[in-house]
C-alpha positions as CSV (number, residue, x, y, z in Angstrom):
1,L,2.7,131.3,31.9
2,P,4.4,134.0,33.9
3,Y,6.5,132.3,36.6
4,R,4.9,134.3,39.4
5,V,1.4,133.1,38.5
6,R,-0.2,130.6,41.0
7,W,-3.3,128.4,40.6
8,Q,-5.6,131.0,42.1
9,D,-4.4,133.7,39.6
10,L,-5.0,131.2,36.7
11,K,-8.4,130.4,38.0
12,D,-9.3,134.1,38.3
13,L,-8.2,134.8,34.8
14,F,-10.1,131.9,33.2
15,R,-13.3,132.8,35.1
16,R,-13.9,135.4,32.4
17,A,-14.6,132.5,30.0
18,G,-16.9,130.5,32.2
19,T,-17.2,128.3,35.3
20,V,-13.8,127.1,36.4
21,L,-13.8,123.8,38.3
22,R,-10.1,123.5,38.8
23,A,-6.9,125.3,37.9
24,D,-3.3,124.0,38.4
25,V,0.1,125.5,37.8
26,S,2.8,122.8,37.4
27,L,5.5,123.2,40.1
28,G,9.0,121.7,40.2
29,P,10.6,120.0,43.2
30,D,11.7,123.4,44.4
31,N,8.1,124.5,44.5
32,R,8.6,127.0,41.7
33,S,6.4,127.3,38.6
34,R,7.4,125.3,35.5
35,G,5.6,127.9,33.3
36,Y,2.6,125.9,32.3
37,G,-0.7,124.8,33.8
38,T,-4.2,123.4,33.2
39,V,-7.7,124.7,33.7
40,L,-10.8,122.5,34.0
41,L,-14.0,124.2,32.9
42,A,-17.6,123.2,33.5
43,T,-18.7,122.8,29.9
44,A,-17.3,122.4,26.4
45,E,-18.7,125.8,25.5
46,D,-16.8,127.4,28.4
47,A,-13.6,125.6,27.2
48,G,-14.1,126.8,23.6
49,R,-14.7,130.3,24.8
50,A,-11.5,130.1,26.9
51,V,-9.5,129.0,23.9
52,D,-10.9,131.9,21.8
53,M,-10.3,134.4,24.6
54,F,-6.9,133.4,25.8
55,N,-5.0,131.8,22.9
56,G,-2.5,134.5,22.0
57,Y,-3.5,136.6,25.0
58,T,-0.6,138.6,26.6
59,W,-0.5,138.2,30.4
60,Q,2.3,139.9,32.4
61,T,4.4,140.2,29.2
62,R,4.0,136.5,28.3
63,T,1.9,135.3,25.4
64,L,-0.3,132.4,26.3
65,E,-0.8,129.4,24.0
66,V,-4.1,127.7,24.9
67,R,-5.6,124.6,23.4
68,P,-8.3,122.1,24.2
69,D,-7.4,118.9,25.9
70,R,-6.8,116.0,23.4
71,M,-7.2,113.2,26.0
72,G,-10.8,112.5,24.9
73,E,-9.7,112.1,21.3
74,E,-6.9,109.7,22.3
75,L,-9.5,107.6,24.2
76,N,-12.0,107.7,21.3
77,M,-14.4,109.4,23.7
78,P,-16.7,112.3,22.7
79,V,-15.8,115.4,24.7
80,P,-19.4,116.5,25.5
81,G,-21.0,114.2,28.1
82,A,-17.8,112.4,29.0
83,G,-18.0,111.3,32.6
84,A,-15.7,112.7,35.2
85,F,-13.1,110.6,36.9
86,G,-14.2,109.7,40.4
87,G,-17.6,111.3,39.9
88,V,-16.2,114.9,40.1
89,G,-18.4,116.1,37.3
90,V,-18.4,116.7,33.5
91,G,-15.6,118.9,32.3
92,T,-13.4,119.8,29.4
93,G,-9.8,120.8,30.0
94,V,-7.8,123.6,28.5
95,G,-4.0,123.6,28.7
96,M,-1.1,125.8,27.7
97,V,1.5,124.2,25.3
98,G,4.8,124.9,23.7
99,G,7.2,125.9,26.4
100,V,4.2,127.0,28.3
101,G,2.5,123.7,27.9
102,G,0.8,120.6,29.2
103,I,-2.6,119.1,28.8
104,G,-5.8,119.7,30.6
105,G,-7.9,117.2,32.5
106,M,-11.0,115.5,31.1
107,G,-12.8,112.7,32.9
108,V,-12.8,109.0,32.3
109,P,-15.8,107.2,33.6
110,A,-14.8,105.6,36.9
111,T,-17.3,102.7,36.6
112,T,-16.3,101.3,33.2
113,Q,-16.4,97.5,33.3
114,G,-12.9,96.1,34.0
115,Q,-11.6,99.5,34.9
116,A,-10.8,98.5,38.5
117,S,-7.9,96.2,37.4
118,R,-6.4,99.2,35.4
119,N,-6.7,101.8,38.2
120,L,-3.9,102.2,40.7
121,F,-3.8,104.0,44.0
122,V,-0.5,105.9,44.6
123,G,0.2,106.9,48.2
124,N,3.0,108.8,50.0
125,L,3.4,111.3,47.2
126,P,5.6,114.3,47.8
127,F,3.2,117.2,48.3
128,H,4.5,119.4,45.4
129,I,3.7,116.7,42.9
130,Q,0.8,117.5,40.5
131,W,-1.2,115.2,38.2
132,Q,1.1,115.9,35.2
133,D,4.2,114.8,37.2
134,L,2.4,111.6,38.3
135,K,1.4,110.9,34.7
136,D,4.9,111.5,33.4
137,L,6.4,109.2,36.0
138,F,4.0,106.3,35.4
139,R,4.2,106.6,31.6
140,Q,7.4,104.6,32.1
141,A,5.2,101.5,32.8
142,G,2.9,101.9,29.8
143,A,0.0,103.8,28.4
144,V,-1.5,106.1,31.0
145,Q,-5.1,107.2,30.4
146,R,-5.4,109.6,33.3
147,A,-3.5,110.6,36.5
148,D,-5.0,112.6,39.4
149,V,-3.6,113.9,42.6
150,A,-6.1,114.4,45.4
151,L,-6.4,118.0,46.5
152,G,-7.8,119.4,49.7
153,A,-10.3,122.3,49.9
154,D,-7.3,124.7,50.0
155,G,-6.1,123.4,46.6
156,R,-3.0,121.7,48.0
157,S,-2.1,118.1,47.5
158,R,-3.3,115.5,50.1
159,G,-0.3,113.3,49.3
160,F,-2.0,110.6,47.3
161,G,-3.5,110.0,43.8
162,T,-4.7,107.6,41.2
163,V,-3.4,106.5,37.8
164,S,-5.5,104.7,35.2
165,F,-3.8,102.6,32.5
166,S,-5.1,101.6,29.1
167,N,-4.7,97.9,29.9
168,E,-4.2,95.5,32.8
169,A,-0.6,94.5,31.8
170,D,0.6,98.1,32.0
171,A,-1.1,98.5,35.4
172,E,0.5,95.3,36.8
173,R,3.9,96.5,35.5
174,A,3.5,99.8,37.2
175,V,2.7,98.1,40.6
176,R,5.9,96.1,40.2
177,M,8.0,99.1,39.1
178,F,6.7,101.7,41.5
179,N,5.6,100.1,44.7
180,G,8.4,101.0,47.2
181,Y,10.0,103.2,44.5
182,E,11.7,106.3,46.1
183,Y,10.3,109.4,44.5
184,N,11.8,112.7,45.7
185,G,12.9,111.0,49.0
186,R,9.5,109.3,49.7
187,P,8.8,105.6,49.1
188,L,5.7,105.3,47.0
189,K,2.8,102.9,48.0
190,V,1.2,101.6,44.8
191,H,-1.6,99.1,44.7
192,F,-4.7,98.4,42.7
193,D,-7.5,100.9,43.6
194,K,-10.4,99.4,45.5
């Protein structure tokens, strides 16, 4: 992505393909763009249209590489009809990759049996942290299925999030590793989500 692009610019561009539920541009600790982002679209059709429209698209002298999110395939979940995490809604993610890359967000049902013991609440997050940063950090403890950072109506972080692991052992390891862990000058508060 062009480095001057913000989440609103990304959302405005991808609206041409369909209904955009969320757009994020990954930011570094200095609050500057890392050159990639994610877009969550309302339907699989909108996501497919976005890939067709914007893969190879030149935007402010940068050529975008856009691909569908692979998270559903990793979880052996069908993309259409996949439930959204936390009841946000059904969506298929589209992300930019390859130097301008990342992965988009697709939901994991929040009510799956046994899921509560694999879901963690993460509090006291630095406000510039986005879901990809949270996922990258917690990957050190095991297989992360999904990571989310709560956003306010203005699209800015509320300073907390959730992380879902593939199994209970990885989630327990993450609590031991990261509860009290100092992340960008802030001690994290990590516990099982209620």
